DRENNUSE-204007 format. One line per 4 residues: their letters; for each residue x, y, z of N, C-alpha, C, O. Coordinates in steps of 0.1 Angstrom, whole numbers. Example, Ala and Ser with C-alpha at 12.3 -4.5 7.8 and 13.67 -1.06 7.14 Angstrom:
AS) 132,-57,78,123,-45,78,132,-33,78,142,-33,85 ~ 128,-22,71,137,-11,71,129,0,79,134,11,80
This chain:
XXXX) 109,29,214,104,37,203,100,29,188,109,25,181 ~ 93,29,187,84,20,173,86,29,164,81,40,166 ~ 94,25,152,94,32,144,96,23,130,101,12,131 ~ 89,29,117,88,22,105,94,24,96,100,35,93
XXXX) 95,14,88,108,18,80,106,26,67,96,23,59 ~ 113,35,64,114,43,52,125,45,43,128,56,39 ~ 129,33,40,143,35,31,144,30,19,136,21,19 ~ 151,33,7,152,28,-2,167,28,-9,176,36,-7
XXXX) 168,18,-17,184,15,-20,188,26,-32,177,30,-36 ~ 197,31,-37,201,37,-50,201,30,-61,203,36,-71 ~ 200,17,-60,201,8,-73,185,6,-75,179,4,-85 ~ 179,5,-63,163,2,-65,156,15,-69,144,15,-73
XXXX) 165,27,-69,157,41,-71,162,41,-85,154,47,-92 ~ 171,37,-91,175,38,-104,166,29,-113,163,32,-124 ~ 163,18,-107,154,7,-116,139,11,-117,131,9,-126 ~ 138,18,-106,120,23,-103,123,33,-114,117,32,-125
XXXX) 130,42,-114,128,56,-121,130,50,-136,122,54,-145 ~ 137,44,-138,136,36,-155,122,29,-159,117,31,-170 ~ 118,21,-150,106,16,-153,93,23,-155,84,22,-164 ~ 95,32,-142,80,41,-143,76,51,-155,65,58,-156
XXXX) 87,51,-164,86,60,-176,87,75,-172,82,85,-177 ~ 93,75,-163,97,90,-154,89,101,-158,93,110,-165 ~ 77,100,-153,66,110,-151,61,111,-138,58,100,-133 ~ 59,119,-132,54,120,-119,37,125,-121,33,135,-126
XXXX) 30,115,-115,15,120,-115,11,120,-98,17,115,-89 ~ -1,129,-98,-5,130,-84,5,138,-78,4,137,-66 ~ 14,147,-82,24,153,-76,22,170,-74,12,175,-71 ~ 31,176,-76,30,190,-72,34,197,-87,42,194,-95
XXXX) 23,210,-87,27,216,-100,15,212,-108,7,204,-103 ~ 13,217,-122,5,214,-128,12,212,-148,13,221,-155 ~ 15,203,-151,25,198,-163,16,203,-172,21,204,-183 ~ 1,208,-172,-2,212,-188,-5,228,-185,-10,234,-194
XXXX) -2,234,-174,-7,247,-170,6,252,-164,6,253,-152 ~ 17,254,-171,29,262,-162,25,277,-159,16,283,-166 ~ 29,281,-152,33,297,-150,41,305,-159,52,301,-162 ~ 37,312,-163,46,325,-171,61,325,-168,64,331,-157
XXXX) 71,319,-176,85,324,-175,92,330,-183,90,326,-194 ~ 101,339,-182,108,346,-190,125,343,-187,129,339,-176 ~ 133,343,-197,148,342,-197,153,353,-190,149,364,-191 ~ 163,349,-181,169,357,-171,182,360,-174,188,351,-180
XXXX) 190,372,-171,202,371,-175,213,366,-165,225,365,-167 ~ 206,361,-154,214,356,-142,213,341,-146,204,337,-153 ~ 222,333,-142,226,319,-142,214,311,-132,207,301,-134 ~ 214,316,-125,204,309,-113,196,321,-105,204,330,-102
XXXX) 184,321,-101,176,328,-96,165,320,-86,163,308,-88 ~ 159,328,-76,149,323,-69,137,328,-71,135,340,-71 ~ 129,318,-74,113,318,-80,104,318,-65,109,315,-54 ~ 97,320,-68,87,317,-53,72,317,-59,68,325,-67
XXXX) 62,305,-52,49,302,-54,43,298,-43,50,295,-33 ~ 29,298,-41,20,297,-28,23,278,-24,21,274,-12 ~ 28,272,-34,30,255,-29,44,255,-20,46,253,-8 ~ 52,258,-29,65,257,-23,76,270,-17,87,269,-12
XXXX) 69,282,-18,77,291,-13,90,293,-23,90,291,-35 ~ 101,297,-17,112,300,-25,118,285,-31,116,275,-25 ~ 125,286,-43,130,275,-47,140,283,-60,137,294,-64 ~ 152,276,-66,159,277,-75,157,271,-88,157,259,-91
XXXX) 156,285,-98,155,279,-112,168,284,-119,175,293,-114 ~ 171,278,-131,181,281,-143,180,297,-147,173,304,-140 ~ 185,302,-159,182,310,-163,169,310,-171,164,321,-173 ~ 165,301,-175,154,296,-184,140,295,-175,129,296,-181
XXXX) 141,294,-162,133,293,-151,130,278,-152,119,274,-148 ~ 140,270,-155,139,255,-150,143,253,-137,153,258,-132 ~ 134,243,-132,136,240,-117,147,230,-114,148,219,-119 ~ 157,236,-103,167,228,-97,164,216,-84,161,220,-73
XXXX) 165,207,-87,165,196,-75,179,191,-68,190,193,-72 ~ 173,185,-57,184,179,-45,181,165,-46,170,162,-48 ~ 191,155,-46,190,141,-42,190,138,-28,199,143,-22 ~ 181,129,-22,188,126,-9,196,118,-8,201,117,4
XXXX) 200,110,-17,211,101,-17,225,107,-18,235,100,-18 ~ 225,118,-20,236,127,-20,242,133,-9,248,144,-10 ~ 240,123,5,239,129,16,256,134,21,260,142,29 ~ 262,127,14,278,130,15,285,138,7,297,139,6
XXXX) 276,146,-1,278,157,-14,284,152,-26,289,160,-34 ~ 285,136,-27,289,134,-38,275,129,-48,265,124,-42 ~ 275,130,-61,267,127,-69,266,114,-70,275,107,-75 ~ 252,107,-63,249,90,-63,240,89,-74,233,79,-73
XXXX) 237,96,-85,227,93,-97,233,88,-108,232,95,-118 ~ 240,74,-109,246,68,-114,237,64,-129,226,69,-133 ~ 243,55,-135,238,45,-147,224,45,-149,219,35,-144 ~ 215,52,-155,199,44,-156,193,55,-149,182,60,-153
XXXX) 199,61,-138,193,75,-132,198,89,-138,191,99,-135 ~ 206,90,-144,213,103,-149,205,108,-161,203,120,-164 ~ 200,97,-170,188,101,-179,177,114,-176,174,125,-180 ~ 173,106,-166,161,112,-157,167,126,-153,163,136,-158
XXXX) 177,125,-143,179,134,-139,198,142,-144,209,138,-138 ~ 197,152,-153,205,154,-159,216,163,-148,210,170,-139 ~ 226,163,-148,235,174,-137,232,186,-145,232,187,-157 ~ 231,196,-133,234,209,-139,248,217,-136,254,215,-125
XXXX) 252,225,-145,266,229,-142,265,245,-148,257,247,-158 ~ 272,252,-142,274,268,-146,289,269,-145,293,270,-134 ~ 299,268,-153,309,275,-154,317,286,-148,311,296,-152 ~ 325,289,-141,327,303,-139,316,309,-131,314,321,-133
XXXX) 309,302,-121,299,311,-116,304,323,-104,313,322,-96 ~ 297,333,-107,302,344,-97,289,351,-93,279,348,-98 ~ 289,360,-83,282,369,-78,274,378,-89,262,382,-87 ~ 280,380,-99,275,385,-109,264,382,-117,257,390,-123
XXXX) 263,368,-116,253,359,-126,243,352,-117,235,343,-120 ~ 244,358,-102,233,352,-94,223,360,-90,227,371,-86 ~ 209,356,-89,199,366,-86,201,371,-69,210,367,-61 ~ 191,378,-66,189,384,-56,184,372,-43,175,363,-44
XXXX) 194,374,-32,194,360,-21,200,350,-23,199,340,-16 ~ 208,349,-34,218,341,-35,234,344,-34,240,352,-40 ~ 240,335,-25,254,340,-24,265,330,-29,265,318,-27 ~ 272,337,-38,285,328,-47,293,317,-37,298,307,-41
XXXX) 292,322,-21,301,312,-13,294,298,-11,299,288,-7 ~ 277,301,-16,273,286,-9,273,278,-24,266,267,-24 ~ 279,282,-34,280,273,-44,295,267,-48,306,273,-47 ~ 295,256,-51,308,250,-52,303,241,-67,292,241,-73
XXXX) 317,233,-71,316,223,-80,323,209,-75,332,208,-66 ~ 316,199,-83,321,186,-80,326,180,-94,323,184,-106 ~ 332,171,-91,334,160,-102,327,150,-103,328,145,-92 ~ 320,142,-110,310,134,-108,320,119,-114,332,120,-118
XXXX) 313,108,-114,320,95,-116,323,92,-129,330,83,-133 ~ 316,102,-138,321,103,-151,330,112,-155,335,110,-166 ~ 332,119,-148,345,133,-153,334,145,-153,340,155,-155 ~ 322,146,-153,318,157,-158,319,165,-144,323,160,-133
XXXX) 315,180,-147,317,190,-134,302,195,-132,294,199,-140 ~ 299,194,-118,284,197,-114,282,211,-104,290,211,-95 ~ 276,216,-104,274,226,-97,266,222,-82,255,217,-83 ~ 272,225,-72,265,222,-59,260,233,-54,264,244,-59
XXXX) 251,233,-43,247,246,-36,244,240,-20,239,229,-18 ~ 250,249,-11,253,245,1,256,228,3,249,221,11 ~ 266,222,-7,268,210,-5,258,200,-13,259,188,-15 ~ 250,207,-16,240,198,-24,242,197,-38,240,208,-44
XXXX) 245,184,-46,246,185,-59,232,189,-70,221,184,-66 ~ 231,198,-81,222,202,-85,219,197,-99,228,198,-108 ~ 201,190,-100,200,186,-111,191,193,-118,187,203,-113 ~ 184,189,-131,172,188,-138,164,177,-134,167,168,-126
XXXX) 152,178,-140,146,161,-142,143,166,-154,143,177,-159 ~ 140,151,-160,139,151,-177,130,137,-180,133,126,-185 ~ 121,141,-176,108,126,-175,109,125,-194,112,132,-204 ~ 105,110,-190,107,105,-205,93,106,-215,82,104,-210
XXXX) 93,108,-225,81,109,-235,85,102,-249,97,103,-252 ~ 78,96,-256,79,90,-268,90,82,-268,93,80,-280 ~ 98,76,-261,114,71,-261,122,79,-258,133,74,-255 ~ 121,92,-257,133,100,-251,129,109,-236,118,111,-231
XXXX) 139,113,-234,139,121,-219,146,139,-225,156,142,-231 ~ 136,147,-220,139,158,-222,137,166,-207,129,163,-198 ~ 146,177,-208,139,184,-195,130,188,-193,123,188,-203 ~ 122,194,-180,109,197,-180,108,209,-184,118,217,-184
XXXX) 96,214,-188,96,227,-194,98,239,-180,97,236,-168 ~ 100,249,-184,103,262,-172,89,261,-166,78,257,-171 ~ 92,266,-153,79,265,-146,71,252,-142,60,252,-135 ~ 79,242,-147,70,228,-138,81,226,-128,92,231,-128
XXXX) 74,217,-117,80,212,-107,78,198,-104,80,193,-93 ~ 74,191,-116,74,177,-112,79,167,-107,72,157,-103 ~ 92,169,-106,102,161,-103,104,160,-87,111,152,-82 ~ 96,172,-80,96,171,-66,88,159,-57,76,157,-58
XXXX) 95,154,-50,87,142,-42,89,130,-48,85,119,-43 ~ 97,129,-62,96,112,-67,104,106,-60,116,109,-59 ~ 98,96,-55,104,82,-47,108,85,-34,115,78,-26 ~ 101,99,-30,105,102,-16,119,107,-12,123,109,-1
XXXX) 127,108,-25,141,109,-26,145,125,-32,153,133,-27 ~ 137,127,-43,142,143,-52,131,151,-44,119,149,-41 ~ 142,164,-44,132,174,-39,138,190,-46,150,193,-47 ~ 126,197,-49,131,209,-52,141,216,-44,143,216,-32
XXXX) 148,224,-54,162,231,-45,161,242,-39,164,253,-43 ~ 154,240,-27,148,254,-20,161,258,-13,168,248,-8 ~ 165,274,-12,179,281,-8,178,278,6,189,277,12 ~ 166,275,12,166,278,31,160,267,37,153,269,47
XXXX) 161,254,31,156,244,43,163,245,54,175,248,56 ~ 153,240,65,160,238,77,158,223,80,162,219,91 ~ 151,214,70,149,202,73,152,194,60,144,197,51 ~ 160,186,58,160,176,46,163,166,51,168,163,61
XXXX) 158,157,39,157,142,39,170,136,34,174,140,23 ~ 178,129,40,189,121,35,189,106,36,181,100,44 ~ 197,97,27,193,84,23,205,79,25,215,85,19 ~ 208,70,33,223,63,33,222,53,42,212,50,48
XXXX) 237,46,43,240,38,55,238,46,69,238,58,71 ~ 236,36,77,240,42,91,254,34,97,254,22,97 ~ 261,39,101,275,36,106,278,44,117,283,55,118 ~ 275,35,128,278,41,145,296,45,145,305,43,137
XXXX) 295,53,159,307,55,161,319,43,165,331,46,166 ~ 312,29,166,315,18,168,322,13,153,330,3,152 ~ 318,19,146,325,16,132,316,3,124,319,-3,114 ~ 303,1,133,298,-11,126,283,-4,119,277,6,123
XXXX) 280,-13,108,266,-8,100,254,-11,107,253,-22,112 ~ 247,-3,106,229,-5,113,222,-4,101,224,1,91 ~ 209,-11,107,200,-7,102,189,2,110,191,5,122 ~ 176,8,101,170,16,109,166,14,124,166,22,133
XXXX) 163,-1,125,161,-5,139,165,-8,149,160,-13,159 ~ 179,-4,147,193,-7,157,197,-21,157,202,-25,167 ~ 196,-27,148,202,-41,143,213,-39,137,212,-30,128 ~ 225,-45,139,236,-49,127,234,-52,117,229,-63,114
XXXX) 237,-40,105,232,-46,90,234,-38,79,235,-26,81 ~ 234,-41,71,238,-33,53,225,-27,52,216,-36,53 ~ 221,-15,50,206,-11,49,208,2,43,216,9,49 ~ 202,8,33,199,23,33,189,28,43,179,21,45
XXXX) 190,36,49,179,44,57,179,58,52,188,64,47 ~ 164,62,54,161,76,47,152,84,62,141,81,68 ~ 161,95,63,160,99,76,159,115,75,161,120,64 ~ 156,123,86,156,133,84,170,140,87,178,133,93
XXXX) 175,156,83,186,159,85,183,173,85,172,175,82 ~ 192,184,89,194,196,87,192,201,75,195,193,66 ~ 188,211,72,192,215,55,206,216,49,207,219,37 ~ 218,212,57,227,211,53,232,194,52,243,190,49
XXXX) 225,189,53,230,175,54,234,166,66,238,155,65 ~ 234,174,80,238,170,91,226,160,96,214,163,93 ~ 229,151,102,221,140,107,213,149,119,219,159,124 ~ 200,146,123,195,148,134,189,140,142,179,136,135
XXXX) 188,134,153,186,122,162,175,130,172,174,142,176 ~ 168,119,176,160,119,189,165,112,199,172,103,196 ~ 162,114,215,165,108,223,156,97,230,145,101,233 ~ 158,87,232,148,77,235,141,78,248,130,74,251
XXXX) 151,88,259,142,91,273,137,101,272,134,106,283 ~ 135,109,260,127,124,263,113,120,261,109,109,256 ~ 106,130,267,91,128,267,86,138,252,92,144,243 ~ 73,138,255,64,149,244,71,163,246,71,167,258
XXXX) 78,170,236,80,183,239,87,187,250,87,198,255 ~ 96,174,256,105,177,268,116,172,265,116,161,260 ~ 128,179,267,142,175,269,145,172,280,146,180,289 ~ 149,158,281,153,156,294,166,152,296,170,146,306
XXXX) 176,156,284,191,154,283,197,166,286,206,166,295 ~ 195,180,280,204,187,281,201,195,294,190,198,299 ~ 214,199,301,214,206,312,215,221,314,223,227,306 ~ 208,228,325,208,240,324,217,252,319,216,262,314
XXXX) 229,243,325,243,252,321,246,250,304,254,257,298 ~ 240,239,300,248,236,287,261,231,288,270,234,280 ~ 263,224,297,277,218,300,279,204,290,289,199,287 ~ 265,201,287,268,185,280,264,189,268,264,179,261
XXXX) 259,202,260,253,204,250,264,202,237,259,203,226 ~ 276,201,237,286,198,230,289,183,228,298,179,221 ~ 282,176,235,279,161,234,266,158,222,267,150,213 ~ 256,166,226,243,163,218,239,176,219,234,180,229
XXXX) 242,184,210,238,200,209,223,197,201,221,190,191 ~ 214,207,209,203,210,204,200,214,193,207,223,190 ~ 191,210,183,190,217,170,184,232,175,173,232,181 ~ 189,240,174,187,254,178,180,264,167,186,273,161
XXXX) 166,260,166,159,266,155,145,266,158,141,259,167 ~ 139,274,153,123,274,153,118,274,138,106,273,136 ~ 126,276,129,124,277,114,119,266,106,129,260,102 ~ 106,260,101,101,246,98,99,249,80,88,252,75
XXXX) 111,248,75,112,250,58,116,235,56,126,231,61 ~ 106,227,46,107,214,49,106,208,37,102,216,29 ~ 109,194,31,104,191,21,91,187,19,84,186,29 ~ 85,186,10,72,185,5,66,170,12,55,170,16
XXXX) 74,160,12,68,147,17,65,147,31,58,138,36 ~ 70,158,40,69,158,53,58,169,56,56,179,49 ~ 51,166,68,38,177,71,41,188,81,44,185,93 ~ 41,199,78,45,211,85,41,211,101,48,214,110
XXXX) 26,206,101,21,201,116,29,192,126,29,192,138 ~ 37,183,116,44,175,126,58,184,136,61,180,147 ~ 63,194,132,71,200,136,67,213,148,56,219,146 ~ 75,217,159,72,224,166,85,230,172,96,228,165
XXXX) 86,236,182,97,240,189,94,241,201,82,243,205 ~ 106,240,212,103,240,228,114,248,232,126,248,228 ~ 109,257,242,122,266,250,129,256,255,122,246,259 ~ 140,255,257,152,248,264,162,257,271,173,259,265
XXXX) 159,262,284,167,272,291,171,281,285,183,283,285 ~ 160,291,276,162,302,272,165,301,254,165,311,248 ~ 166,288,248,170,284,239,160,279,228,154,270,234 ~ 155,280,217,147,273,209,151,261,206,163,261,203
XXXX) 145,249,204,147,238,199,138,233,190,126,234,193 ~ 142,226,178,128,220,172,127,209,174,137,202,176 ~ 115,205,171,108,193,175,103,183,163,97,189,154 ~ 104,171,162,93,165,152,88,156,157,94,146,162
XXXX) 74,156,158,63,145,162,65,144,178,62,134,185 ~ 69,157,182,72,157,198,84,157,203,88,162,213 ~ 90,147,193,108,144,198,116,158,198,113,165,189 ~ 122,160,204,129,173,203,144,166,196,148,154,198
XXXX) 149,176,188,159,175,179,173,177,181,176,188,186 ~ 181,169,179,196,171,182,205,166,174,202,156,169 ~ 219,172,172,229,167,164,236,161,174,233,162,186 ~ 249,154,168,259,146,176,270,154,175,275,157,165
XXXX) 275,158,187,291,164,186,299,157,177,303,164,167 ~ 302,143,179,312,138,170,308,136,155,317,134,147 ~ 297,136,152,295,139,137,303,154,132,305,156,120 ~ 304,160,140,311,175,136,306,181,124,312,188,117
XXXX) 293,178,122,285,188,111,289,179,98,286,185,88 ~ 293,168,96,298,162,86,285,154,76,279,144,79 ~ 284,161,65,273,157,58,268,141,56,274,134,47 ~ 260,136,62,256,122,61,262,116,73,257,105,76
XXXX) 273,122,83,276,115,92,266,109,102,257,117,106 ~ 265,96,107,253,93,113,260,83,129,253,73,132 ~ 272,86,136,279,80,144,269,79,157,271,70,165 ~ 261,85,160,255,88,171,244,76,175,239,74,186
XXXX) 243,68,162,232,57,163,241,45,173,235,37,180 ~ 252,46,173,256,35,181,262,43,198,269,36,205 ~ 258,56,203,265,60,213,256,64,223,248,73,221 ~ 257,57,235,266,53,240,265,39,236,275,33,233
XXXX) 251,33,233,247,20,230,236,21,221,226,29,222 ~ 239,12,210,226,13,199,212,12,205,210,2,212 ~ 204,21,203,191,22,204,188,32,216,178,31,223 ~ 196,42,218,196,52,229,191,64,223,183,72,228
XXXX) 197,65,208,197,78,201,191,71,185,196,62,180 ~ 179,78,180,178,72,168,179,84,160,182,94,165 ~ 175,81,143,178,89,134,159,91,132,151,81,130 ~ 156,101,132,141,104,129,134,101,116,132,110,108
XXXX) 131,89,113,123,85,100,110,97,97,104,104,105 ~ 108,95,85,95,104,81,83,98,89,75,105,95 ~ 81,80,91,71,78,100,75,71,110,79,59,109 ~ 76,78,122,78,69,133,66,77,144,60,88,143
XXXX) 66,66,154,55,73,164,60,86,173,72,87,176 ~ 50,94,176,51,105,182,53,103,196,49,94,202 ~ 61,112,201,65,111,214,55,111,224,45,117,220 ~ 54,105,237,44,106,246,49,111,257,41,113,266
């Protein structure tokens, strides 16, 4: 299976962000024509539009974002990045100050490297986008969504992603570091996960829309569990038409570019864990990159 590289390091992200002047062009939304917004009595609510569907905003209607580099649930937006992407936090968050469709149990707090408290949603640290203008950075206006898709790493904070992008080092079950092409080495790889940041895999022996691994009694499903969903709620850099679902002995399995998608049992659902890249041998199971050949 031939796959194209789609990765970028955290350090490069920070450098590009600083050099870019911090504004997104050709992106989503219209910075000069924001939809009307009103201040809410709730700290976080769900907003909806035709471009993104449902996504989260603060009490003033400012958009909240996820960062693909935060695959492990920690804040990886360090010096040079944090000016562009200020952390979002609400102390003492409770169900009373959440809008409809949001559950307090999905939110938590982490402590950043600088000692600040940051709110997370389903394990994803939450941020604002603060583009630069006239030598300073200010959070984008309520209703703006210009931060979505920046560098292919920053995404609007949807409450119900079935697919997300994560960017991290591949570390096999054998404890070795791997590059995207199954060669040992240190390299950040950007690839598809489920909405909770658990790594997804494609099996090199599968055919187009054909799962050749799973047994009819699911006796081996604990080794490579199928990704059992037909929901396609994805980051904006992906194409919905690349996704589908197949019936696997009565269960729905999500596909990407005709490749059936799986989890790896020994990842145990841990965010950003990708041990399956070396099991049973490197090259047998792959993390799905944004750009790779469709299954035949």
